[in-house]
ROVO-50270 format. One record per residue: x, y, z of N, C-alpha, C, O, CB in turn. Coordinates in steps of 0.02 Angstrom, whole numbers, padded with zeros to 5 digits, always signed. Each point is the difference from the previous one (the first is absolute). Glycine has a CB too. Layout:
N
XYZXYZXYZXYZXYZ;...
END
This chain:
146
-00988-00614-00426+00080+00013+00019+00018+00060+00052-00032+00052+00008+00054-00092-00131;+00041+00019+00160+00001+00047+00043+00042+00076-00022+00041-00003-00046-00054-00108+00127;+00005+00157-00056+00011+00058-00033+00066+00002-00014+00023+00029-00049-00109+00024+00096;+00132-00094+00009+00081+00025-00016-00003-00046-00074+00022+00026-00052+00059-00011+00200;-00102-00065-00149+00012-00037-00062-00029+00041-00063+00034+00003-00051-00038-00119+00120;-00056+00146-00068-00028+00038-00056+00047+00044-00008+00029+00003-00054-00144-00016+00069;+00132+00052+00035+00060+00057-00018+00049-00025-00034+00001+00022-00058-00014+00035+00151;+00061-00104-00079+00066-00029-00026-00020-00037-00063+00042+00006-00045+00016-00019+00162;-00104-00019-00131-00023-00026-00058-00023+00066-00054+00024-00001-00057-00063-00116+00131;+00002+00162-00059-00011+00040-00036+00067+00051-00014+00004+00023-00057-00130-00050+00095;+00166+00043+00000+00069+00045-00020+00033-00044-00034+00046+00025-00034-00030+00049+00127;-00025-00152-00098+00058-00041-00039-00031+00002-00078+00032-00006-00052+00010-00087+00164;-00103+00102-00105-00018-00002-00087+00017+00075-00004+00039+00013-00046-00152-00112+00019;+00092+00153+00063+00016+00069-00039+00077+00011-00005+00021+00044-00037-00132+00013+00082;+00154-00096-00010+00079-00005-00011-00004-00031-00072+00013+00035-00048+00037-00057+00181;-00068-00046-00140+00013-00027-00052-00019+00046-00068+00041+00015-00044-00053-00122+00117;-00070+00129-00070-00012+00035-00049+00048+00064-00016+00011+00017-00059-00123-00067+00083;+00136+00081+00023+00042+00062-00019+00064-00027-00023+00040+00036-00030-00094+00044+00113;+00067-00146-00067+00079-00024-00028-00012+00000-00082+00038+00020-00044+00003-00113+00158;-00118+00058-00121-00005-00003-00082-00008+00055-00037+00020+00005-00058-00063-00097+00073;+00007+00144+00021-00003+00056-00029+00047+00044+00003-00009+00052-00031-00083-00073+00043;+00149+00013+00022+00061+00034-00010+00054-00040-00037+00058+00018-00011-00086+00043+00111;+00001-00115-00117+00039-00042-00059-00020+00028-00055+00047+00013-00039-00042-00118+00087;-00063+00121-00068-00004+00027-00057+00009+00063-00011-00011+00023-00056-00043-00100+00047;+00076+00120+00067+00026+00074-00001+00080-00009-00007+00032+00039-00034-00135+00016+00116;+00128-00100-00052+00084-00023-00025+00007-00009-00059+00044+00030-00031-00021-00085+00114;-00075+00000-00122+00024-00018-00073-00014+00066-00042+00031+00010-00052-00059-00146+00059;-00015+00176+00014-00012+00055-00042+00072+00051-00009+00026+00024-00051-00161-00034+00095;+00150+00012+00014+00072+00044+00008+00058-00040-00034+00043+00030-00033-00079+00022+00154;+00038-00118-00112+00056-00048-00030-00009+00019-00065+00047+00030-00026-00044-00132+00101;-00062+00089-00115-00017+00022-00068+00011+00047-00031+00016-00001-00060-00072-00045+00081;+00049+00108+00019+00006+00062-00015+00075+00032+00009+00020+00054-00022-00146-00055+00051;+00155-00035+00002+00071+00013+00022+00056-00022-00051+00005-00060-00013-00050+00043+00131;+00089+00062-00147+00044-00019-00052+00037-00050+00041+00021-00052-00027-00014+00164-00049;+00003-00102+00138+00044-00051+00043-00032-00066+00024+00032-00040+00035+00023+00141+00005;-00122-00111-00061-00037-00049+00016-00001-00012+00075+00016-00056+00021+00005+00013-00132;-00040+00093+00152+00010+00011+00072-00059+00033+00029-00018+00051-00029+00139-00043+00013;-00153-00027+00066-00054+00048+00024+00051+00053+00069+00055-00015+00024-00188-00098-00054;+00101+00157+00042+00039+00038+00051-00014-00046+00064-00042-00043+00013+00029+00174-00066;+00065-00106+00086+00032-00055+00058-00076-00006+00057-00019-00056+00015+00187+00105-00019;-00198-00001+00025-00055-00021+00045-00075-00018-00035-00052+00000+00033+00118+00078+00053;-00064-00090-00148-00060-00036-00040+00030-00064+00009-00035-00044+00024-00012+00129-00119;+00098-00095+00083+00027-00092+00015-00015-00011+00066-00035-00045+00025+00142+00033-00099;-00078+00059+00102+00006-00034+00085-00087-00006+00021-00023-00056+00015+00164+00134+00037;-00176-00031-00053-00070-00006+00008-00049-00057-00025-00049-00025+00028+00079+00136-00027;+00004-00130-00080-00023-00056-00012+00012-00058+00033-00046-00038+00016+00043+00089-00097;+00080-00065+00097+00028-00051+00034-00030-00006+00060-00031-00051+00014+00125+00062-00067;-00088+00042+00097-00026+00001+00066-00068-00023+00004-00011-00049+00036+00083+00135-00012;-00124-00057-00057-00065-00010-00006-00005-00090+00003-00021-00033+00048-00003+00163-00123;+00045-00151+00023-00002-00071+00004+00029-00039+00060-00032-00046+00026+00036+00063-00141;+00049+00000+00133+00047-00024+00069-00053+00012+00051-00016-00047+00037+00148+00086-00069;-00162+00020+00037-00035+00001+00069-00070-00036+00005-00030-00014+00051+00089+00123-00035;-00080-00122-00085-00071-00052-00005+00016-00069+00017-00046-00035+00023-00007+00100-00119;+00108-00089+00088+00011-00062+00024+00017+00007+00088-00015-00038+00045+00060-00002-00181;-00004+00108+00138+00017-00002+00080-00060+00005+00053+00000-00017+00059+00108+00075-00095;-00160-00030-00002-00064+00018+00033-00051-00085-00005-00043-00014+00042+00055+00178-00089;+00001-00198+00002-00028-00060+00001+00027-00049+00054-00032-00046+00023+00011+00070-00139;+00092-00005+00133+00022-00037+00046-00021+00038+00083+00003-00033+00052+00098-00013-00154;-00114+00094+00100-00020+00033+00066-00065-00028+00003-00014-00017+00058+00082+00128-00058;-00124-00123-00051-00056-00021+00008+00002-00062+00016-00047-00015+00036+00011+00088-00096;+00079-00126+00046+00020-00070+00023-00001+00007+00078-00043-00024+00037+00121-00009-00147;-00011+00079+00136-00001-00002+00068-00055+00022+00042-00014-00025+00055+00116+00034-00080;-00135+00045-00009-00078+00017+00032-00032-00062+00020-00011-00017+00059-00011+00116-00135;+00005-00135+00020-00030-00058+00015+00016-00066+00054-00039-00041+00024+00023+00088-00134;+00079-00040+00118+00056-00035+00043-00002+00014+00064+00014-00037+00048+00055+00037-00130;-00094+00076+00082+00020+00026+00075-00056-00004+00063-00057+00023-00006+00132+00063-00064;-00051-00120+00132-00046+00004+00054-00020+00054+00028-00033-00009+00051+00071-00075-00035;-00027+00149-00036-00011+00061+00020-00070+00020-00020-00026-00025-00050+00146+00046+00046;-00150+00023+00040-00062+00023-00015-00001+00044-00067+00049+00012-00036-00072-00018+00163;-00036+00025-00135-00013+00019-00072+00030+00079-00010+00024+00022-00052-00142-00106+00044;+00111+00119+00069+00033+00055+00004+00063+00012-00013+00026+00040-00039-00096-00034+00098;+00106-00066-00004+00084+00004-00014+00006-00015-00073+00027+00045-00033+00017-00091+00153;-00065-00014-00155+00015-00028-00070-00022+00060-00050+00030+00001-00054-00052-00136+00089;-00024+00180-00023-00011+00060-00060+00065+00049+00013+00038+00017-00045-00188-00015+00044;+00158+00018+00077+00049+00055-00018+00068-00031+00009+00045+00039+00014-00122+00060+00022;+00089-00153-00040+00061-00023-00009+00022-00019-00080+00058-00004-00021-00077-00036+00148;-00045+00029-00165+00003-00008-00071-00007+00082-00031+00018+00015-00057-00076-00152+00063;+00036+00174+00033-00004+00072-00025+00052+00040-00008+00009+00044-00042-00097-00049+00087;+00127-00014+00003+00061+00034-00001+00054-00004-00051+00033+00048-00020-00061-00057+00122;+00034-00045-00117+00034-00014-00065-00020+00017-00068+00029+00032-00044-00001-00108+00108;-00083+00047-00061-00054+00017-00067+00008+00076-00014+00012+00018-00058-00113-00111+00091;+00095+00141+00021-00024+00055-00005+00061+00035-00033-00007+00044-00043-00081-00055+00140;+00154-00014-00072+00060+00032-00020+00029-00037-00061+00056+00020-00018-00035+00020+00139;-00050-00096-00158+00014-00019-00061-00036+00052-00041+00032+00032-00043-00016-00157+00072;-00084+00137-00018-00041+00035-00042+00042+00088+00008-00004+00037-00048-00130-00135+00071;+00159+00113+00018+00033+00057+00011+00060+00000-00051+00007+00046-00040-00047-00042+00166;+00079-00053-00123+00049-00011-00043-00004+00002-00063+00040+00032-00034-00016-00079+00106;-00084+00007-00102-00019+00010-00067-00014+00063-00017+00021+00025-00052-00057-00123+00053;-00002+00131+00043-00025+00059-00033+00049+00054+00004-00011+00057-00021-00103-00089+00045;+00175+00011+00006+00060+00055-00005+00035-00009-00064+00023+00048-00031-00002-00046+00153;-00018-00076-00144+00050-00024-00061-00048+00037-00049+00026+00042-00037+00035-00175+00069;-00135+00121-00035-00043+00011-00058+00027+00087-00021+00019+00024-00053-00139-00124+00099;+00109+00134+00032+00002+00088-00012+00075+00002-00028+00005+00035-00050-00091+00022+00163;+00141-00085-00094+00049+00020-00027+00010-00026-00073+00039+00023-00042+00000-00010+00157;-00086-00071-00125+00014-00011-00070-00051+00044-00066+00001-00010-00060+00042-00116+00121;-00080+00167-00027-00036+00050-00035+00030+00060+00000-00010+00042-00044-00080-00093+00067;+00127+00057+00024+00029+00060+00009+00069+00021-00038+00019+00053-00022-00080-00070+00127;+00093-00057-00102+00066-00009-00036+00054+00040+00041+00053+00015-00028-00112-00027-00092;+00049+00028+00185+00048+00032+00032+00055-00022+00040+00031+00036+00039-00111+00018-00050;+00094-00127+00000+00044-00026+00028+00009-00066-00016-00046-00037-00019+00030+00113+00090;+00081-00096-00063+00022-00080-00017+00010-00026+00077-00010-00061+00007+00083+00076-00138;-00057+00017+00183+00005-00033+00065-00037+00058+00037+00009+00059-00011+00108-00136+00001;-00162+00051+00057-00039+00038+00039+00025+00013+00074-00034+00032+00041-00053-00077-00115;+00157+00015+00088+00017-00003+00054+00064+00046-00002+00029+00018+00052-00089-00132-00030;+00082+00136-00093+00049+00045-00004-00006+00071+00026-00053+00029-00013+00074-00097-00075;+00020+00098+00119-00009+00071+00020+00008+00046-00061+00035-00018-00048+00009-00009+00165;-00067+00071-00117-00071+00030+00042-00049-00032-00024-00003-00011-00061+00031+00121+00077;-00074-00129+00024-00056-00044-00005-00056+00047-00039-00025+00051+00023+00057-00126+00094;-00045+00043-00186-00041+00049-00052-00074-00034-00009-00014-00060-00003+00131+00098-00071;-00147+00001+00073-00073-00022-00028-00037+00059-00035-00030+00048+00024+00017-00133+00073;+00028+00062-00168-00019+00068-00043+00051+00054+00002+00060-00008-00011-00177-00012+00035;+00082+00089-00005+00047+00055-00002+00013+00007+00075+00038+00043+00021-00080+00018-00133;+00010-00102+00149+00013+00009+00070+00070-00045+00043+00019-00054-00023-00160+00077+00009;+00165-00002+00060+00045-00023+00036-00023-00024+00075-00013+00037+00048+00086+00035-00124;-00075-00143+00072-00031-00018+00074+00068-00007+00059+00054-00030-00008-00170-00049-00059;+00093+00116+00126+00039-00013+00045+00038-00069+00022-00036-00049+00007-00035+00138+00011;+00138-00097-00007+00025-00065+00012-00035-00035+00071+00004-00059+00014+00113+00103-00080;-00145-00002+00098-00043-00029+00070-00063-00046-00018-00026-00049+00028+00055+00166+00039;-00045-00082-00128-00079-00021-00023+00014-00084-00017-00029-00049+00024-00020+00185-00091;+00105-00132+00016+00023-00073-00026+00017-00045+00062-00029-00053+00008+00083+00103-00122;-00013-00029+00153+00024-00030+00055-00074-00039+00043-00010-00060+00005+00128+00161-00004;-00158-00052+00024-00049-00005+00035-00041-00064-00043-00005-00055+00028+00012+00193+00025;-00033-00130-00111-00045-00042-00032+00045-00075-00020-00033-00053-00001-00044+00171-00047;+00137-00120+00036+00043-00056+00009+00000-00039+00055+00010-00060-00004+00046+00115-00056;-00067-00024+00117+00013-00041+00061-00086-00017+00020-00017-00053+00026+00153+00118+00020;-00176-00018-00061-00056-00026+00015-00028-00062-00060-00044-00041+00014+00026+00164+00054;+00048-00121-00127-00014-00055-00033+00034-00054+00031-00032-00052+00009+00012+00113-00107;+00089-00059+00120+00031-00072+00017-00057-00009+00070-00036-00049-00002+00199+00059-00045;-00168+00029+00098-00034-00033+00055-00075-00034-00039-00013-00060+00006+00073+00158+00099;-00092-00064-00133-00063-00019-00024+00007-00071-00053-00042-00045+00000+00003+00184+00013;+00085-00139-00047+00003-00066-00042+00025-00056+00057-00036-00047+00016+00071+00111-00145;+00029-00052+00154+00015-00061+00040-00036-00013+00057-00008-00057+00023+00106+00068-00060;-00120+00039+00061-00038-00005+00067-00052-00033-00015-00010-00052+00032+00043+00147+00018;-00082-00077-00101-00065-00022-00023+00006-00090-00035-00044-00042+00006+00012+00196-00036;+00079-00161+00006+00017-00071-00024+00021-00028+00049-00030-00053+00010+00056+00072-00111;+00026-00004+00148+00020-00020+00058-00047-00047+00065+00007-00055+00025+00061+00164-00070;-00125-00043+00055-00044-00040+00032-00048-00056-00038-00014-00051+00033+00025+00152+00037;-00027-00096-00112-00037-00060-00045+00059-00055+00005-00021-00053+00025-00058+00133-00122;+00157-00081+00077+00027-00057+00001+00017-00024+00068+00013-00059+00010+00022+00086-00118;-00036+00022+00157+00000-00033+00058-00051-00026+00033+00009-00027+00054+00065+00083-00052;-00138-00049-00031-00063-00024+00020-00008-00059-00033-00036-00043+00026-00010+00145-00005;+00075-00113-00078+00003-00065-00031+00043-00056+00033-00020-00057+00014+00002+00123-00112;+00085-00037+00107+00060-00046+00038-00047-00030+00080+00003-00057+00025+00133+00155-00080;-00174-00039+00079-00016-00020+00057-00065-00076+00011-00018-00034+00048+00061+00181-00033;-00061-00145-00085-00056-00071-00006+00044-00051-00017-00028-00055-00002-00082+00106-00045;+00169-00053+00035+00041-00065-00001+00002-00056+00061+00035-00050-00005+00034+00130-00064;
END
Protein backbone atom coordinates (compact mmCIF):
# COMPACT_ATOMS: atom_id res chain seq x y z
CA UNK A 1 0.00 0.00 0.00
CA UNK A 2 1.25 3.46 -0.89
CA UNK A 3 2.37 5.57 2.09
CA UNK A 4 -0.24 8.23 1.29
CA UNK A 5 -3.02 5.64 1.49
CA UNK A 6 -1.57 4.01 4.59
CA UNK A 7 -1.48 7.45 6.23
CA UNK A 8 -5.03 8.40 5.22
CA UNK A 9 -6.59 5.07 6.20
CA UNK A 10 -4.73 5.05 9.52
CA UNK A 11 -5.89 8.61 10.24
CA UNK A 12 -9.44 7.63 9.28
CA UNK A 13 -9.37 4.77 11.78
CA UNK A 14 -7.90 6.95 14.52
CA UNK A 15 -10.55 9.63 13.96
CA UNK A 16 -13.38 7.07 13.98
CA UNK A 17 -12.04 5.45 17.15
CA UNK A 18 -11.69 8.90 18.72
CA UNK A 19 -15.30 9.60 17.78
CA UNK A 20 -16.45 6.39 19.42
CA UNK A 21 -14.43 7.04 22.58
CA UNK A 22 -15.57 10.66 22.83
CA UNK A 23 -19.11 9.34 22.39
CA UNK A 24 -18.69 7.39 25.62
CA UNK A 25 -17.26 10.54 27.24
CA UNK A 26 -20.24 12.54 25.96
CA UNK A 27 -22.71 9.94 27.26
CA UNK A 28 -21.02 9.98 30.67
CA UNK A 29 -21.53 13.74 30.90
CA UNK A 30 -25.13 13.53 29.66
CA UNK A 31 -25.87 10.83 32.22
CA UNK A 32 -24.20 12.75 35.06
CA UNK A 33 -25.74 16.14 34.19
CA UNK A 34 -29.02 17.35 35.66
CA UNK A 35 -29.70 19.02 32.31
CA UNK A 36 -28.77 15.82 30.40
CA UNK A 37 -26.13 17.72 28.44
CA UNK A 38 -22.44 17.29 27.86
CA UNK A 39 -20.10 20.29 27.88
CA UNK A 40 -20.08 22.01 24.49
CA UNK A 41 -16.61 20.91 23.45
CA UNK A 42 -17.13 17.31 24.55
CA UNK A 43 -20.06 17.24 22.13
CA UNK A 44 -18.08 19.03 19.43
CA UNK A 45 -15.09 16.68 19.82
CA UNK A 46 -17.40 13.69 19.42
CA UNK A 47 -19.20 14.97 16.31
CA UNK A 48 -16.08 16.40 14.67
CA UNK A 49 -14.15 13.16 15.14
CA UNK A 50 -16.89 11.20 13.42
CA UNK A 51 -17.21 13.72 10.58
CA UNK A 52 -13.45 13.96 10.05
CA UNK A 53 -13.18 10.17 9.91
CA UNK A 54 -15.51 10.12 6.91
CA UNK A 55 -13.90 13.21 5.38
CA UNK A 56 -10.55 11.40 5.62
CA UNK A 57 -12.05 8.41 3.86
CA UNK A 58 -13.09 10.74 1.02
CA UNK A 59 -9.55 12.15 0.92
CA UNK A 60 -8.22 8.59 0.68
CA UNK A 61 -10.45 7.90 -2.31
CA UNK A 62 -9.19 11.00 -4.08
CA UNK A 63 -5.61 9.93 -3.32
CA UNK A 64 -6.44 6.64 -5.07
CA UNK A 65 -7.85 8.53 -8.07
CA UNK A 66 -5.02 11.05 -8.27
CA UNK A 67 -2.64 11.00 -11.23
CA UNK A 68 0.06 12.77 -9.22
CA UNK A 69 3.23 11.39 -7.70
CA UNK A 70 3.22 9.68 -4.33
CA UNK A 71 4.97 12.72 -2.82
CA UNK A 72 2.30 15.13 -4.07
CA UNK A 73 -0.48 12.79 -2.96
CA UNK A 74 1.02 12.29 0.49
CA UNK A 75 1.48 15.99 1.23
CA UNK A 76 -1.86 16.94 -0.33
CA UNK A 77 -3.60 14.45 1.97
CA UNK A 78 -1.43 15.31 4.97
CA UNK A 79 -2.43 18.99 4.94
CA UNK A 80 -6.11 18.49 5.67
CA UNK A 81 -5.57 15.45 7.87
CA UNK A 82 -3.04 17.18 10.15
CA UNK A 83 -5.44 20.07 10.64
CA UNK A 84 -8.36 17.69 11.24
CA UNK A 85 -6.25 16.15 14.01
CA UNK A 86 -5.28 19.53 15.44
CA UNK A 87 -8.91 20.63 15.48
CA UNK A 88 -10.05 17.46 17.25
CA UNK A 89 -7.20 17.83 19.75
CA UNK A 90 -8.24 21.41 20.47
CA UNK A 91 -11.85 20.34 21.01
CA UNK A 92 -10.77 17.58 23.39
CA UNK A 93 -8.58 20.00 25.35
CA UNK A 94 -11.45 22.50 25.67
CA UNK A 95 -13.74 19.61 26.65
CA UNK A 96 -11.36 18.52 29.41
CA UNK A 97 -10.76 22.06 30.65
CA UNK A 98 -14.42 23.16 30.27
CA UNK A 99 -12.97 26.61 29.69
CA UNK A 100 -15.23 27.87 26.90
CA UNK A 101 -18.30 27.14 24.86
CA UNK A 102 -16.94 29.13 21.90
CA UNK A 103 -13.22 29.02 21.20
CA UNK A 104 -13.53 31.89 18.71
CA UNK A 105 -15.02 34.28 21.26
CA UNK A 106 -12.57 36.92 22.47
CA UNK A 107 -10.63 36.75 24.65
CA UNK A 108 -9.41 33.38 23.40
CA UNK A 109 -9.07 31.21 26.49
CA UNK A 110 -7.13 28.00 26.92
CA UNK A 111 -7.54 27.05 30.54
CA UNK A 112 -6.15 29.90 32.62
CA UNK A 113 -4.25 31.32 29.66
CA UNK A 114 -5.38 33.94 27.18
CA UNK A 115 -4.14 33.33 23.65
CA UNK A 116 -3.28 36.33 21.48
CA UNK A 117 -5.65 37.05 18.62
CA UNK A 118 -2.85 36.79 16.04
CA UNK A 119 -2.25 33.18 17.07
CA UNK A 120 -5.86 32.21 16.38
CA UNK A 121 -5.91 34.09 13.07
CA UNK A 122 -2.61 32.51 11.96
CA UNK A 123 -3.86 29.04 12.86
CA UNK A 124 -7.14 29.55 11.01
CA UNK A 125 -5.41 30.89 7.88
CA UNK A 126 -3.02 27.92 7.90
CA UNK A 127 -5.97 25.56 8.38
CA UNK A 128 -7.83 27.10 5.44
CA UNK A 129 -4.79 26.89 3.17
CA UNK A 130 -3.92 23.32 4.18
CA UNK A 131 -7.43 21.91 4.05
CA UNK A 132 -8.70 23.59 0.89
CA UNK A 133 -5.30 23.56 -0.81
CA UNK A 134 -4.53 19.93 -0.05
CA UNK A 135 -7.90 18.59 -1.08
CA UNK A 136 -8.06 21.04 -3.98
CA UNK A 137 -4.87 19.58 -5.45
CA UNK A 138 -6.26 16.05 -5.21
CA UNK A 139 -9.59 17.09 -6.69
CA UNK A 140 -8.00 18.96 -9.60
CA UNK A 141 -5.86 15.87 -10.23
CA UNK A 142 -8.99 13.75 -10.37
CA UNK A 143 -10.72 16.21 -12.70
CA UNK A 144 -7.69 16.20 -15.00
CA UNK A 145 -8.18 12.46 -15.57
CA UNK A 146 -11.74 12.83 -16.89
